[in-house]
Steps between C-alpha positions, in 0.01 A plus 500: 500500500227383734141516384291786638127476557314801362158627607299785351214587740247767407358547851683610814354216706642248249846653529482499880398135506799412281734706716368331814564161342853560369629763746877557466516283187298762311586837349249767405530632144361849435715718273789257523772763462674378817388136522609403148844657550541324836402165347744540212782582740413209729424731792147359520398146408125468548333168430165668436411824320167664581427759232262762642505729194146405401331583831304805394401598855864595567537740205293805595570858601193615693451851637257584778448839663826509697681178408633301211535123483763365263488132411831312523487406130481861384812558293755767574421660162130516588587690817737730313234582239184516713366858472318492835810378684708765324259764624440374854815307600773605252779366722390144415512575128845654534626192684349275233662696219855426618465121512692325224413551134154557355495135396564393859237740635245352259547159663612560859225536761472710813432181696824349377695815583371471857497123550857447379607699806803653334656773717512722189139448385404837354126493573530419868640821661225726358235246597630484858507880513133492400413256783411229250327185624501165323275198509649156559286212377535141614266206455380551859463877527583851379668763713610861458841627607703815457739461210795600717428192717506269197878470467727281712824518303632480145268261315307423822148611591224409742314339208710186539410212269124493537381857432439708189529876504170672429390860452725787601288775658618860523335812639489777243713787639315814600579855386732560796715193434837547335708210370844498343682204343875510443715213373834425341619231258834448327339567162213726400270214405451123530718459807446384856455773758802567723302705751155656512319732738134591529401782736134556580357769728157645574514875552250633755451817702661314792809398308610188317292188560543138387862543389652205317857456381520168315832364379546242226802289398696594813392228747389135483141625462347835408522695824403829663713760670299512822741739672494727198121499502498606865708804404224602259194430715304812605765734356418792276687464168726795588601329826628183336874442503518343155868409527447348843208286386694383194801406714272313740349297216847416371601378846194274523540313170680166482653477153724232358783514251447319170598528132286813458614710794679494833315526829669837562381637166145381560496661844618829354233477230235456770615828651503680164168360378324562832616860493370543144165340586460715811577814303238395246221460756597782737630789289 
């Protein structure tokens, strides 16, 4: 086995300098629940490990009047258990609660769940539905982007080799916002999601505003049903053709067949789950 250089920075600027130096030779270690498995299987063979676990500035959950900032090193269990998040954005806590076992959730981080760019990442669809933005840090600059623009394909993101994911910022939903999260796995717990749907709408006197239908595990990246959203926009809840919107979402997804489910089954689950989520927010 080849020797691996290991660095343990305590400041973000130190980690960014190392990443700028080693680029594609380096791997970022946060929770390690994916990286360690990939290294053991030979899928990834980094020459350098940059452990960012001890960078305290990346570990906070900070609430302001209308927003919350979640550091990328916040663990999935910390999100699941946070009382303020449970009160103000319960959909994030629900998504966190279905990831792996409690032992995994104690180690895995929200930043890792995002940065690994798995099509079935459980935290991503609700975050996209909430219009989440993320910071991307490099040695030269920091920029903000919408989370839905972060993903390029399975395991690929705009972060490339020289950026570290920073805070995830989410607007706290108002009293007129309704969000529903539906998902399916082969087993009741500790299994990878086969399909997931998050529907978000704002109910106003002029009808539905800001509709989002976000689909997970049924395309190369988490994706939205844009045509389905158009069928919701400006409609009164009673005017919505729930079956039609669900069928439209199913037609827009791009699932694959694998050991967990066929593409046809995943597409049908998109229809079923979208219908359930729409019924939850509309009826």
